[in-house]
One Martini backbone bead per residue (centre of mass of N, CA, C, O) as a GRO file, in nm:
protein
  166
    1MET     BB    1  11.779   4.822  17.222
    2LEU     BB    2  11.850   5.076  16.981
    3ASN     BB    3  12.091   5.162  16.710
    4LEU     BB    4  12.152   5.459  16.513
    5TYR     BB    5  12.375   5.525  16.251
    6LEU     BB    6  12.489   5.826  16.091
    7LEU     BB    7  12.659   5.854  15.767
    8ARG     BB    8  12.806   6.075  15.587
    9HIS     BB    9  12.959   6.118  15.330
   10ALA     BB   10  13.233   6.203  15.205
   11LYS     BB   11  13.412   6.398  15.024
   12SER     BB   12  13.365   6.498  14.695
   13SER     BB   13  13.415   6.509  14.356
   14TRP     BB   14  13.426   6.778  14.078
   15ASP     BB   15  13.643   6.718  13.837
   16SER     BB   16  13.410   6.553  13.664
   17PRO     BB   17  13.153   6.678  13.476
   18ASN     BB   18  13.064   6.395  13.326
   19LEU     BB   19  12.974   6.291  13.582
   20SER     BB   20  12.765   6.161  13.772
   21ASP     BB   21  12.658   6.188  14.083
   22PHE     BB   22  12.668   5.878  14.148
   23ASP     BB   23  12.992   5.861  14.032
   24ARG     BB   24  13.122   6.016  14.249
   25PRO     BB   25  13.408   6.050  14.412
   26LEU     BB   26  13.641   6.086  14.625
   27ASN     BB   27  13.840   6.296  14.768
   28GLU     BB   28  14.110   6.356  14.954
   29ARG     BB   29  13.955   6.444  15.205
   30GLY     BB   30  13.766   6.195  15.209
   31LYS     BB   31  14.006   5.983  15.232
   32ARG     BB   32  14.058   6.090  15.533
   33ALA     BB   33  13.780   6.103  15.684
   34ALA     BB   34  13.667   5.814  15.681
   35PRO     BB   35  13.892   5.670  15.852
   36PHE     BB   36  13.882   5.860  16.090
   37MET     BB   37  13.586   5.785  16.171
   38GLY     BB   38  13.648   5.488  16.218
   39GLU     BB   39  13.841   5.535  16.455
   40VAL     BB   40  13.643   5.681  16.635
   41PHE     BB   41  13.438   5.454  16.656
   42ALA     BB   42  13.629   5.245  16.782
   43LYS     BB   43  13.704   5.417  17.039
   44LYS     BB   44  13.397   5.415  17.144
   45GLY     BB   45  13.287   5.108  17.133
   46CYS     BB   46  13.088   5.039  16.914
   47ALA     BB   47  12.828   4.864  16.807
   48LEU     BB   48  12.789   4.634  16.514
   49ASP     BB   49  12.573   4.454  16.263
   50LEU     BB   50  12.505   4.676  16.030
   51VAL     BB   51  12.506   4.790  15.686
   52VAL     BB   52  12.345   5.071  15.524
   53CYS     BB   53  12.394   5.155  15.174
   54SER     BB   54  12.457   5.346  14.938
   55PRO     BB   55  12.549   5.294  14.587
   56ALA     BB   56  12.720   5.516  14.567
   57LYS     BB   57  13.045   5.573  14.527
   58ARG     BB   58  13.103   5.756  14.784
   59THR     BB   59  12.967   5.554  14.987
   60ARG     BB   60  13.134   5.306  14.931
   61GLN     BB   61  13.406   5.434  15.003
   62THR     BB   62  13.335   5.516  15.286
   63CYS     BB   63  13.271   5.236  15.390
   64ASP     BB   64  13.542   5.097  15.341
   65LEU     BB   65  13.722   5.295  15.508
   66PHE     BB   66  13.571   5.280  15.774
   67LEU     BB   67  13.578   4.969  15.828
   68GLN     BB   68  13.880   4.928  15.808
   69SER     BB   69  13.961   5.132  16.042
   70ALA     BB   70  13.753   4.983  16.251
   71LYS     BB   71  13.776   4.672  16.220
   72LEU     BB   72  13.526   4.578  16.027
   73ASP     BB   73  13.338   4.263  15.956
   74LEU     BB   74  13.048   4.315  15.768
   75ARG     BB   75  12.749   4.354  15.657
   76VAL     BB   76  12.640   4.494  15.336
   77ASP     BB   77  12.365   4.691  15.242
   78TYR     BB   78  12.250   4.787  14.933
   79GLU     BB   79  12.039   5.084  14.905
   80ASP     BB   80  11.878   5.252  14.666
   81GLY     BB   81  11.680   5.438  14.853
   82ILE     BB   82  11.905   5.641  14.967
   83TYR     BB   83  11.925   5.774  14.710
   84GLU     BB   84  11.761   6.065  14.716
   85ALA     BB   85  11.615   6.064  14.988
   86SER     BB   86  11.368   6.089  15.186
   87CYS     BB   87  11.267   6.077  15.497
   88ARG     BB   88  11.042   5.869  15.456
   89SER     BB   89  11.221   5.658  15.313
   90LEU     BB   90  11.422   5.620  15.547
   91VAL     BB   91  11.221   5.522  15.755
   92ASN     BB   92  11.133   5.270  15.593
   93ILE     BB   93  11.410   5.136  15.597
   94VAL     BB   94  11.432   5.109  15.901
   95LYS     BB   95  11.160   4.946  15.950
   96ARG     BB   96  11.275   4.685  15.774
   97GLN     BB   97  11.442   4.590  15.991
   98ASP     BB   98  11.566   4.359  16.184
   99SER     BB   99  11.512   4.294  16.524
  100GLU     BB  100  11.798   4.144  16.562
  101THR     BB  101  11.907   4.421  16.474
  102LYS     BB  102  12.054   4.669  16.691
  103ASN     BB  103  12.310   4.782  16.506
  104ILE     BB  104  12.305   5.059  16.279
  105LEU     BB  105  12.457   5.162  15.972
  106MET     BB  106  12.412   5.455  15.785
  107ILE     BB  107  12.490   5.544  15.441
  108GLY     BB  108  12.476   5.885  15.302
  109HIS     BB  109  12.269   6.176  15.257
  110ASN     BB  110  12.203   6.497  15.170
  111PRO     BB  111  11.922   6.602  15.337
  112GLY     BB  112  11.811   6.334  15.466
  113PHE     BB  113  11.979   6.296  15.732
  114GLY     BB  114  11.901   6.559  15.873
  115GLU     BB  115  11.595   6.499  15.864
  116LEU     BB  116  11.602   6.231  16.017
  117LEU     BB  117  11.716   6.331  16.280
  118HIS     BB  118  11.486   6.527  16.337
  119PHE     BB  119  11.246   6.332  16.325
  120LEU     BB  120  11.355   6.122  16.549
  121THR     BB  121  11.447   6.374  16.780
  122GLY     BB  122  11.411   6.703  16.726
  123GLN     BB  123  11.701   6.753  16.617
  124ARG     BB  124  11.905   7.013  16.501
  125GLU     BB  125  12.171   6.958  16.257
  126HIS     BB  126  12.468   6.980  16.134
  127PHE     BB  127  12.560   6.777  15.816
  128PRO     BB  128  12.839   6.715  15.716
  129THR     BB  129  13.077   6.562  15.591
  130ALA     BB  130  13.151   6.273  15.781
  131THR     BB  131  12.919   6.258  15.966
  132LEU     BB  132  12.832   6.133  16.300
  133ALA     BB  133  12.542   5.966  16.437
  134ARG     BB  134  12.338   5.901  16.738
  135ILE     BB  135  12.055   5.679  16.787
  136SER     BB  136  11.815   5.593  17.029
  137PHE     BB  137  11.601   5.314  17.139
  138ASP     BB  138  11.332   5.192  17.372
  139PHE     BB  139  11.324   4.943  17.169
  140ASP     BB  140  11.304   4.609  16.971
  141ASP     BB  141  11.167   4.749  16.702
  142TRP     BB  142  11.180   4.915  16.400
  143LEU     BB  143  10.868   4.960  16.359
  144HIS     BB  144  10.859   5.200  16.595
  145VAL     BB  145  10.965   5.404  16.420
  146ASN     BB  146  10.935   5.764  16.476
  147ASN     BB  147  10.838   6.054  16.568
  148GLU     BB  148  11.043   6.117  16.827
  149SER     BB  149  11.153   5.807  16.919
  150GLY     BB  150  11.432   5.922  16.963
  151LYS     BB  151  11.767   5.959  17.093
  152PHE     BB  152  11.995   6.194  17.121
  153GLU     BB  153  12.341   6.143  17.164
  154TRP     BB  154  12.532   6.219  16.899
  155ILE     BB  155  12.784   6.431  16.727
  156LEU     BB  156  13.037   6.396  16.458
  157ARG     BB  157  13.281   6.623  16.341
  158PRO     BB  158  13.579   6.627  16.204
  159LYS     BB  159  13.662   6.939  16.245
  160GLU     BB  160  13.600   6.897  16.578
  161LEU     BB  161  13.841   6.695  16.591
  162ASN     BB  162  14.099   6.554  16.711
  163GLY     BB  163  14.336   6.476  16.444
  164TYR     BB  164  14.218   6.639  16.214
  165ASN     BB  165  14.312   6.672  15.858
  166ALA     BB  166  14.207   6.877  15.601
   0.00000   0.00000   0.00000
């Protein structure tokens, strides 16, 4: 069995209009949401073997804050293809993962992550910043990932969780 966790980056700042989209950092709300979601992940007792993360500044910051608060120290692969990725590109990234890696967290962006969730599970969900979703697969190799091959397990949105202060 495989598990794919999708985490959309936390809220980013638009304060510096001269910065490229790629270089936008988290804003204060994002700096609270990312570690909060890491704590939620840890409390759920989810296993994790690998993080595959967009190299954009806001996703890197989300990753660092999430992993630190979840007390996880594991390999992070920065994947250029996640930034501004189509659903098809994201599926191809998932399919390339090693079959020995059973639990993967991908950190990236919308609209791609919402589309990926729908493609893999048939489930349409609102996917705001810092949202975390879990998809499970009843096979042992990421190569088999395809349209509606996954089971929608859950989705967690920070604003809907107790203890979150926007």
